C-alpha positions, 0 to 999 in steps of 0.5 A: 653105168646106170643101175638097171631098173627093177622097181615095179610100183605103178605110179602115174607120171603126171596125172595118175589116171589109169588108161586101160592097159590090156593086150592086143594083136595087130588085128584089133577087135571092133571098138566099143561105143564109149557113150551115147552121142554127145554134141561133139563127134570125134569118130571121124578123127578116130576112123579116118584122120588118125590113121592117115596121121599115123601113116605119115610117121610110121616106120614099123608099127609092130616095133613101135618105130616112128619118125619125129618128122613127117616122112615126106619131108625127109630123104631118109626117115629114121626112128626117133625117141619122140616119134615113139613116145608121142604116138604112145601118148596119142594112142593112150588118149584115144583108148587105143592101147587097151588091147596091146599084147604083152609082145607088142608092149615089150617091142615098143618099150624096147624101141624106147630103151634103145635111146636110153643112155646107160650111164645116166638114165637120160635119153638120146634126142636129136637137135629137133627135140622139144622141151628143155633137154635132157629133162623133158625127154626123161619125163616123156619117155618114162610117162610113155613107158608107164602107159605101156606098163613097162619100166625104163631099162636103167634108173636115172642116176642123176636124179637119184643122186640129187634125191639122196642129197641134203635139203640144202643141196635140193634148194641149191638145185631148184631155187635157180629154176624159179628165180634165177636165170637158168631159163632166162627169156629176153622177151619176159625179162626174167626166168621162163617158168614154163621151160624151167617147170619141165625140169622142176617136174621131171625129177620127182615124176621119174623117181616116183615111177621108177623107185616108188617111195624110196625118196619120200622125204625128197617128194615131201620137201619138193611139194612144200617147195612148190607150194611155198613158191606158188603165187597165192593170187594165181595158184601157179609158180609165177616169177615174172607176171608183167604181161599177158604173155608172162601169165600164159608162161606161168600157166604152162609152168603150172601144168608141169608142176601141178600134174606131177603133184597130183600124179606122185601117188602120195595124196598131194593136193594143189596148194591154192586151187581156188586161185588157180581155178579163177586164173585158168578160167580167166585166161581162156579165149572166147574160142575155147583155146588158151593163148590161141594155141590148140595144143599144149597151152590149151591142155595146160589151161583146161587141165588146171581148170578141171583139176582145181575144180575137182579138188574143191568139190566140183566148184563152179562146175557149170562154168567148167563145163562151159569151158570144155564146151567152147574148147571141144567146139573148136577142136572138133572142127580141127581134128575132123579135118584131114586137110587141117590136121595134116597141114597144121599138126602133121609136121612132127609127132609132137604137134598133135599129142596135146591137142588130143589130150586136152579133148580127152580131158574134157571127154573124161570129165564130161562124157555126155559132151562127146561121141567117140568109139572108145573112151578118151582119157587124160593123162599119163603125160609128163607135160 
């Protein structure tokens, strides 16, 4: 059986950026206004659209039980791990966790615990689960628990065993994730680093939050390994770069590793921020999206634009703000429409999480651009 988790060190899973975590009862106080009215107003989303979206998945709000699929599409809706963790990420992004009481945090954490497998520390997910399993689930669940200021019930014994191994064994595990066929894609003609990046990032992300600096030697080796495999002209891990599609997959893989690097709490830095900034800006579409994707790819893009610039002392900050302006203009139209949200982001809980997160990243960096009822912040997300 996996070791019960007693470690209490707080390390943010992906982006070590504190979302307010206080206490609330079911009846929340009137929300504070976050800032003066910027050109992009998301208050309609907060007050009208989001409650309708939540209603479509809620089974028991007080217990934190949510369906992964829209309840209207299921004869018998059931609680799912991703239903709960996705909702937590969404509420964190829009500042809705700040007033959760300890009782509610415990209840929601208990729902996540109900899906954990004691022997390994991984989580039970259905065939619907997104991402590369069981690694993606472990990362997402641990990140959600961090937002609740709670810990997994059991440590991940598979990850701990790997971290206790030798450098030779570490290389044997991680190298095939970069240049092997673990995530082979026929369309790419090689390894899909976007998928394998979820494995690469999950191991240190979970261990850092649950065990603190116990495995500092592993974290140091891992960060060096990522830096050594980073394509210097792009700033990301990019084993296949023979098409525009391949480059977008490399950008996605970059988020799964860079977010972890910045969030381990060890003062780690992006290895090639200048190249990353140029690459991420170049890949943005004219409408502000990346690869015409409102969700994860646009989060991957804008996060790596802002964070690389910040590491460089806000280099090209005017261009970064323009990048956010274009993204916010497109996302405002989407998120403020009940019809569009329910039709395009209302099939599963996972559809909307990264849409809200990429808006939150811009709102955090440029609060003068947005009007929201609470401050939006990004991200304690795993990927």
